[in-house]
N, C-alpha and C positions, 0 to 999 in steps of 0.2 A: 504494500500500500504506500502510495506517495503521500508524504507529510506536507502540511501547509508550509512549513519552513522551507522545504525543498522547492515548492512552487513559487514562493516569494523570491527565492534566489534566482530561479529561472526568469521570473518577471523582471528582476533587477538586471539580468543579462540583456533582456530585450530593451530595457530603458537605456542601458549603455549604448546599444546600437542606434536607437532612435535619437538619443542626445547627440550623437556624432554628426547628424545632419541638421540639427536645429540650432538656431541662433542662441547665444548664451542666455539671453533674457527669457527664452521659451523652454529651456531645458527642464527636465523633470527631476525632482529630488527622489532619491532612493529611500523611500519611507512607506510603510504600510498605509499611512494617512494621505499620501499624495493623491490629489484629485486628478484623474486622467482626463475626464470629459464631463462637461456640464457647466454650470454657472461659474464656478471658480477654477475650472480646469484650464490647463495651458495648451491642450491639443485642440486643433480644429478638426473637422470631420476627416480630412485627408491624413492628418497626423494620427488620429485614432485608428484609421484603417492600417496605417503603417505599423502602429504599435500592436494591433491584433495579429496581423500577418507574422510579424517578427516573433511574437509570443508563441504562436502556433508552431513556427519553425523550431524555436528553442525547446518546446515540449517534445517535439518529435526527436530532436537531436539528443536530448538528455534522457528521455524515458522510452523512446521507441514507439510512441503512441501518436497516431495522427488524429487530431480533432479539429473541428470547425467551431471557433468561438462565436462568430457572428452568424447566428442562425435565427430562425423564426422564434424559437424558445427564448433566446437571449433578448430579442427585440420586443417581445410581448410582456416581459416582466415589469411589474410595477416599479421595482427598484433596479436600475440598470446594473448589470454585473461589471460594466466598464466605468463606473463612477470613480472608484479608488483602486489602488493596488490591492488592498485587503479584500474588497468585494470581488475582484477578479480571482484572487487566490482561493476564495471560498466557493466560487462558481465552477472552476475547472474540475474539481473532483467529481462533481455531478456528471459532467460530460464524459470523463474518463470511465466512470462506472457504467454509464449508458453504453458507451462504445464497447466495453468488455463484455456486456451482456447481450449485445446485438447479434 
């Protein structure tokens, strides 16, 4: 079973990659409280897509599991899983479990 701490580490790897192409004033802090998208988030819609794709790639590289983060389920949730690093790290295990039982 993949631990939340391991997922946060993978998300931080994705943040490092995304930050490499962002201007210094738009770079994301590596914290579970970092707002990725929304009212006080630093990412625009294109930046969020880049972050999602990079995170998917890092999950596959680190755990050998291919998942799709931005699907109908994610988009229909009342509280977006893309709001913060922590909400993303809490959402990913649900997808991995569904993938393993599919």
